[in-house]
OpenMM code with the backbone's topology and positions (N, CA, C; nanometers):
from openmm import Vec3, app, unit

residues = "MET THR THR HIS ARG VAL HIS ALA PRO SER CYS PHE GLU ILE PHE THR LYS VAL GLU ALA GLU GLY ARG ASN ALA ALA LEU THR HIS LYS SER LEU SER GLY ASP ILE ASP ALA LEU GLY ALA LEU CYS THR GLY GLU SER SER ILE LEU ALA ALA LYS LEU ASN GLY LEU GLN LYS GLU ALA ARG LYS GLY GLU SER CYS ARG GLU ALA THR ARG".split()
positions = [
    Vec3(2.3433, -7.0464, 7.6032),
    Vec3(2.2216, -7.1129, 7.5021),
    Vec3(2.0774, -7.0361, 7.4807),
    Vec3(2.0478, -7.0555, 7.3963),
    Vec3(1.9734, -6.9607, 7.3271),
    Vec3(1.8168, -7.0832, 7.3389),
    Vec3(1.7061, -6.9934, 7.4482),
    Vec3(1.5971, -7.0503, 7.4102),
    Vec3(1.4892, -6.9547, 7.3351),
    Vec3(1.4048, -7.0447, 7.2897),
    Vec3(1.2730, -6.9698, 7.2319),
    Vec3(1.1697, -7.0468, 7.2724),
    Vec3(1.0379, -6.9133, 7.3032),
    Vec3(0.8890, -6.9748, 7.3376),
    Vec3(0.8105, -7.0213, 7.2163),
    Vec3(0.7654, -7.0858, 7.1870),
    Vec3(0.6810, -7.1600, 7.1279),
    Vec3(0.5216, -7.1607, 7.1041),
    Vec3(0.4535, -7.1209, 7.0562),
    Vec3(0.3416, -7.0906, 7.0949),
    Vec3(0.2396, -7.2250, 7.0344),
    Vec3(0.2297, -7.3192, 7.1168),
    Vec3(0.1743, -7.4519, 7.0666),
    Vec3(0.0329, -7.4694, 6.9231),
    Vec3(-0.0523, -7.3749, 6.9525),
    Vec3(-0.1679, -7.3745, 6.8773),
    Vec3(-0.0923, -7.3373, 6.7364),
    Vec3(-0.0088, -7.2689, 6.7274),
    Vec3(0.0097, -7.2124, 6.5741),
    Vec3(0.0686, -7.3460, 6.5311),
    Vec3(0.1596, -7.3551, 6.6219),
    Vec3(0.2806, -7.4886, 6.5518),
    Vec3(0.2222, -7.5901, 6.5010),
    Vec3(0.0787, -7.6233, 6.5793),
    Vec3(0.0153, -7.7586, 6.5917),
    Vec3(-0.0743, -7.7129, 6.4167),
    Vec3(-0.1091, -7.5856, 6.4140),
    Vec3(-0.1847, -7.5668, 6.3048),
    Vec3(-0.0983, -7.5835, 6.1702),
    Vec3(-0.0250, -7.5302, 6.1787),
    Vec3(0.1006, -7.5152, 6.1125),
    Vec3(0.1233, -7.6740, 6.0289),
    Vec3(0.1558, -7.7575, 6.1007),
    Vec3(0.1700, -7.9043, 6.0837),
    Vec3(0.0492, -7.9686, 6.0058),
    Vec3(-0.0323, -7.9513, 6.0993),
    Vec3(-0.1820, -7.9891, 5.9902),
    Vec3(-0.2173, -7.9538, 5.8993),
    Vec3(-0.1886, -7.8064, 5.8632),
    Vec3(-0.1746, -7.7681, 5.7001),
    Vec3(-0.1019, -7.8559, 5.6513),
    Vec3(-0.0187, -7.8209, 5.6928),
    Vec3(0.1130, -7.9039, 5.5704),
    Vec3(0.0711, -8.0833, 5.5634),
    Vec3(0.0763, -8.1174, 5.6553),
    Vec3(0.0053, -8.2760, 5.5947),
    Vec3(-0.0995, -8.2762, 5.4967),
    Vec3(-0.2373, -8.1742, 5.5350),
    Vec3(-0.3363, -8.1795, 5.4629),
    Vec3(-0.3090, -8.1535, 5.3236),
    Vec3(-0.2156, -8.0915, 5.3573),
    Vec3(-0.1613, -8.0386, 5.1768),
    Vec3(-0.0510, -8.1287, 5.1096),
    Vec3(-0.0070, -8.2256, 5.2146),
    Vec3(0.0527, -8.3603, 5.1298),
    Vec3(-0.0223, -8.4327, 5.0923),
    Vec3(-0.1209, -8.4686, 5.1698),
    Vec3(-0.2635, -8.5684, 5.1318),
    Vec3(-0.2702, -8.5633, 5.0404),
    Vec3(-0.3342, -8.4051, 4.9892),
    Vec3(-0.3937, -8.2731, 4.8729),
    Vec3(-0.2848, -8.3874, 4.7220),
    Vec3(-0.1619, -8.2961, 4.7636),
    Vec3(-0.0956, -8.3291, 4.6391),
    Vec3(-0.0381, -8.5049, 4.6073),
    Vec3(-0.0760, -8.5644, 4.7179),
    Vec3(-0.0593, -8.7250, 4.6846),
    Vec3(-0.2068, -8.7496, 4.5784),
    Vec3(-0.2725, -8.7304, 4.6474),
    Vec3(-0.4203, -8.7658, 4.5544),
    Vec3(-0.4238, -8.7627, 4.4183),
    Vec3(-0.3719, -8.6013, 4.4255),
    Vec3(-0.3710, -8.5338, 4.2681),
    Vec3(-0.2753, -8.5790, 4.1841),
    Vec3(-0.1512, -8.6379, 4.2021),
    Vec3(-0.0525, -8.7054, 4.1537),
    Vec3(-0.1370, -8.8511, 4.0885),
    Vec3(-0.2046, -8.9222, 4.1823),
    Vec3(-0.2611, -9.0505, 4.1724),
    Vec3(-0.3598, -9.0108, 4.0356),
    Vec3(-0.4564, -8.9113, 4.0241),
    Vec3(-0.5018, -8.8879, 3.9687),
    Vec3(-0.4824, -8.8651, 3.8378),
    Vec3(-0.3263, -8.7942, 3.8381),
    Vec3(-0.2831, -8.7313, 3.7154),
    Vec3(-0.2177, -8.8913, 3.6155),
    Vec3(-0.1429, -8.9382, 3.7431),
    Vec3(-0.1131, -9.0534, 3.6939),
    Vec3(-0.1770, -9.1569, 3.5646),
    Vec3(-0.3076, -9.1890, 3.6622),
    Vec3(-0.4051, -9.2607, 3.5915),
    Vec3(-0.4546, -9.1702, 3.4156),
    Vec3(-0.4824, -9.0339, 3.4272),
    Vec3(-0.5068, -8.9625, 3.3319),
    Vec3(-0.3581, -9.0098, 3.2388),
    Vec3(-0.2698, -9.0071, 3.2808),
    Vec3(-0.1330, -9.0175, 3.1426),
    Vec3(-0.1621, -9.1420, 3.0980),
    Vec3(-0.1871, -9.2785, 3.1620),
    Vec3(-0.1611, -9.3769, 3.1397),
    Vec3(-0.2708, -9.3770, 3.0357),
    Vec3(-0.4271, -9.3290, 3.0575),
    Vec3(-0.5400, -9.3527, 2.9759),
    Vec3(-0.5205, -9.2865, 2.8240),
    Vec3(-0.4058, -9.1966, 2.8387),
    Vec3(-0.3857, -9.0717, 2.7453),
    Vec3(-0.2595, -9.1653, 2.6653),
    Vec3(-0.2128, -9.2474, 2.7385),
    Vec3(-0.0786, -9.2768, 2.6759),
    Vec3(-0.1434, -9.4398, 2.5991),
    Vec3(-0.2280, -9.4886, 2.6659),
    Vec3(-0.3164, -9.6298, 2.5899),
    Vec3(-0.3869, -9.5660, 2.4566),
    Vec3(-0.3796, -9.4360, 2.4235),
    Vec3(-0.4639, -9.4113, 2.2960),
    Vec3(-0.4077, -9.3854, 2.1478),
    Vec3(-0.2354, -9.3742, 2.2616),
    Vec3(-0.1716, -9.3185, 2.1414),
    Vec3(-0.0857, -9.4116, 2.0900),
    Vec3(-0.1391, -9.4472, 1.9233),
    Vec3(-0.1017, -9.6055, 1.8542),
    Vec3(-0.0265, -9.5382, 1.7186),
    Vec3(0.0110, -9.6401, 1.6724),
    Vec3(0.0651, -9.6008, 1.5073),
    Vec3(0.1387, -9.5290, 1.4915),
    Vec3(0.1590, -9.4137, 1.4649),
    Vec3(0.2900, -9.3089, 1.4416),
    Vec3(0.2754, -9.2290, 1.6064),
    Vec3(0.1802, -9.1857, 1.6517),
    Vec3(0.1722, -9.1293, 1.7694),
    Vec3(0.2041, -9.1969, 1.9061),
    Vec3(0.2227, -9.3814, 1.8739),
    Vec3(0.2816, -9.4214, 1.9529),
    Vec3(0.4196, -9.3389, 2.0563),
    Vec3(0.4508, -9.2961, 1.9877),
    Vec3(0.6110, -9.2155, 2.0114),
    Vec3(0.5245, -9.1089, 2.1502),
    Vec3(0.4459, -9.1061, 2.1626),
    Vec3(0.3617, -8.9926, 2.2477),
    Vec3(0.3739, -9.0662, 2.3648),
    Vec3(0.3149, -9.1883, 2.3601),
    Vec3(0.3308, -9.2781, 2.4611),
    Vec3(0.4509, -9.3162, 2.5682),
    Vec3(0.5286, -9.3187, 2.4929),
    Vec3(0.7054, -9.3284, 2.5458),
    Vec3(0.7467, -9.1886, 2.5962),
    Vec3(0.6971, -9.0873, 2.5465),
    Vec3(0.7605, -8.9532, 2.5810),
    Vec3(0.6461, -8.9297, 2.7319),
    Vec3(0.5239, -8.9580, 2.6974),
    Vec3(0.4479, -8.9292, 2.8494),
    Vec3(0.4925, -9.0415, 2.9642),
    Vec3(0.5297, -9.1601, 2.9265),
    Vec3(0.5894, -9.2366, 3.0151),
    Vec3(0.7182, -9.2124, 3.0626),
    Vec3(0.8129, -9.1588, 2.9650),
    Vec3(0.9396, -9.0818, 3.0614),
    Vec3(0.8888, -9.0099, 3.1373),
    Vec3(0.8004, -8.8928, 3.1455),
    Vec3(0.7826, -8.7752, 3.1673),
    Vec3(0.7091, -8.8247, 3.3363),
    Vec3(0.6317, -8.9096, 3.3720),
    Vec3(0.5961, -8.9660, 3.4317),
    Vec3(0.7030, -9.0349, 3.5220),
    Vec3(0.7760, -9.1300, 3.4600),
    Vec3(0.8604, -9.1331, 3.5515),
    Vec3(0.9810, -9.0559, 3.5911),
    Vec3(0.9733, -8.9203, 3.5426),
    Vec3(1.1054, -8.8246, 3.5744),
    Vec3(1.0185, -8.7968, 3.7175),
    Vec3(0.8931, -8.7379, 3.7181),
    Vec3(0.7889, -8.6896, 3.8251),
    Vec3(0.8175, -8.8156, 3.9310),
    Vec3(0.8085, -8.9301, 3.9147),
    Vec3(0.8109, -9.0684, 4.0498),
    Vec3(0.9396, -9.0314, 4.1147),
    Vec3(1.0683, -9.0006, 4.0262),
    Vec3(1.1936, -9.0150, 4.0926),
    Vec3(1.2030, -8.8516, 4.1374),
    Vec3(1.1251, -8.8041, 4.1529),
    Vec3(1.1043, -8.6853, 4.2039),
    Vec3(1.0782, -8.6741, 4.3525),
    Vec3(0.9113, -8.7260, 4.3370),
    Vec3(0.8673, -8.7406, 4.4661),
    Vec3(0.9164, -8.8681, 4.5360),
    Vec3(1.0079, -8.9442, 4.5056),
    Vec3(1.1059, -9.0485, 4.5713),
    Vec3(1.1629, -8.9962, 4.7028),
    Vec3(1.2433, -8.9073, 4.5878),
    Vec3(1.3827, -8.8012, 4.6046),
    Vec3(1.3126, -8.7201, 4.7781),
    Vec3(1.1707, -8.6435, 4.7115),
    Vec3(1.1379, -8.5965, 4.8443),
    Vec3(1.1122, -8.6759, 4.9462),
    Vec3(1.0336, -8.7908, 4.9188),
    Vec3(0.9773, -8.8749, 5.0487),
    Vec3(1.1600, -8.9264, 5.1086),
    Vec3(1.2257, -8.9041, 5.0369),
    Vec3(1.3879, -8.9569, 5.1228),
    Vec3(1.4020, -8.8569, 5.1912),
    Vec3(1.4197, -8.7453, 5.1612),
    Vec3(1.4577, -8.6500, 5.2885),
    Vec3(1.3510, -8.5915, 5.4164),
    Vec3(1.2278, -8.6899, 5.3939),
    Vec3(1.1598, -8.6310, 5.5124),
    Vec3(1.1948, -8.6879, 5.6792),
] * unit.nanometer
topology = app.Topology()
chain = topology.addChain("A")
for resn in residues:
    res = topology.addResidue(resn, chain)
    for name in ("N", "CA", "C"):
        topology.addAtom(name, app.Element.getBySymbol(name[0]), res)
């Protein structure tokens, strides 16, 4: 059997950084989601198709997000 030595403080530091980056990504996503909703609300008349496209892109981004969460 193969054994490995792990430097616990380094390992903990890596996990801490990854978790912090995950929280930052979630906050950024929430901010962008609100911006997309606000922009879509401004699209009326002939430009209303842009709102539909923005919502479609947002939906695709959410699908990707749920796929990443499912693999954790």
